[in-house]
C-alpha positions, 0 to 999 in steps of 0.5 A: 367643212362643206360634206357630202350630205351639204351637197345633197340638201342643196341640190334637193337629192339624196346623199347616195345620188350626190355621191353617185354623181361625184364619183362619176358613177351611171345612172343618175338623170342629167338634171340631177347630175346639173343640180348636185355639180352646181351645188358642189361649186357653190359650196366649194366642195372638194370630195375627201380623198381619204374617203375616196381611198377607202371606198376604192381600197387605194390611195391613188399615191406612188411613193417615190424613193430617191437619193437626195436632190442635189445629183442631176441624175436624182434631181432629173428622175424625180422630175420626170417621175411626178409629172409621169404620175400626175399625167395617170391621174395620181399623187406622187409622195416623194422621200429621200434617203441622201446619206451615205453614211447610214444609207441602210437606215436612210433607206429603210426609214424613207420606205417605211414612211412611204409605206405608212402613207398607204402608197399603192405602190413605189418607185425607187430611184436607185438605192444602197442595199445589197442583193441580200438585203432587197430580198429580206426587204422585199420578202413579204411586200404585197404593194408593187415595187420597181427600180431605176439604175438598180438590176435585180437578179431574183426580180429582174421585171421589177428593174429598169436599168442600162448595162453599166459594165458594158458602159466602163467597157465601151470607155475603156475600149475607146480610151485603148483605140486612142493609143492610152496605156496608162490608166487611172480611176476615181470610183464610187463607194462600191459597197453603197452603189451597184451602178458605179461598181459595175461601170468600174468593173467593166473598165478595169476588167477590159483594160486589164484583159487588154494587157494594160492594167491599172495600177492599183494605187491609182484607183482611188475611191470617192464620193460621187459628187464634186468634192469626192472627184476633187479629192481624189484628183488630189490624191492622183497627183500627190502618189506622183506616177504617170497615167493619161486617162482617168475614168470617173463614177460620173460627171460630178467626180469628172468635172471636180478633176478635171479642175485639179488635173487640168493644172498639169503640163499634159492633162489627163483624158477624163471621163465621166458618166450620166450625159449632164446636161450642163456639160454642153454649155461649159468649156470642159474636155470631159468626155462622158456617157449619155444615159436616157434617164427620162426614157428609163424613169417613164418606163419605170413608171409605166410599169408601176402603174400598170400593176397598180391601176391596169391597163397596158402603157408601153414598157420598155426593157432596153435602153442605149447609151452612147458615148460623147467625145469631147477630146481627140487627141490620144495619148502621146504623153503620160499626164504625170512624168 
C-alpha cells in the first residue's frame, strides 16, 4: 500500500510537508503543492481514513439505525439520510433492526455496532424502546444522537416527528363529517411503536368524545405490513358486526385491508397513514395522511451534523401533514349488515 512517505520521496519533499499538502493545510509553496499532488496521482495514493480520524479525533462517519428496509417509510428515510450525510462530505454507516419479535435486543445490538465503528453521531429512524428504556440507553452517552418519528419528552431537541395524535384526530374528524358512526380500527403493536399508538389514541378518543366509541371487538392489533392488514381485515369480517369506516396503522395495512373488505356488499371507507407514493398510481380508494418524510429527515440530519461538526444548517421543528381523500361517498350503509 502506498504511504505518505512514498509520495514525499517521489515529490522530493519531507514527509511532513507532503502530509500538510494532502490535509489542505496552509504554508506550503505552490510548487511543492503541485509536486506532492502529482506524486499522489502517479502513485494512486489515498489518505488513510483511520489516520485522519486519529488526527482529527473524528471518523467523519454518521451512524443510521433503521427499523428494516421493507417499509416504504424507512426505505425513503434511509435514502434521504444517506444523501444528506454524503452532501456534507461524511459517510453513512447503516445498521438495521428489523425484528419485531425481539426488537429491544436488535436495537441494542445495532446501536452497539454503530458505536463500535466510532460514528461521530447517530441518526435513529424510529425505535421500539419505551421512554424509560431510552433514558437508560442514552445515559452517559457523549456522542450526539437524534431521533426521527419519535417524540422524547425528556430530550425534545433530539426529536423530529409530526404530531401523530393530531393525525389520528384529523382522520376521525373527517370520517365523522362524512357521516360515519360505526368504526373499526387496525392498529400497530402499541408496545413497540409510539407513532402508531399515538395515532390510534387520537382516533379512538375523538370518535368517543363525539359519542360514537369504537366497539372494542372491532379494534384489531396487527403488524404494520401487508400481512398484518390482511389478517386483521379477515378477523373483522369474521366478527360480523357493522362498521362503515376503518382506520389503519399505515398505508400497507390499509391496502391489504382494502383487498379483503372490498369483497363486501358495502365496502368501508379505509384510511392509512404515510402518504405512500405508490397510492397515487394504483386503483385504490384508500385515503391517507401525507407525511413529509424527506423534510423531517433533512432537518434531523442538519441538527446532527451541526452537533457533530459545527455549522448553522437550518433546522425545522414543525412539519405539516395533510389528508388525501380518495373516497367521498360517506356512510349511507354499514359495511356489514
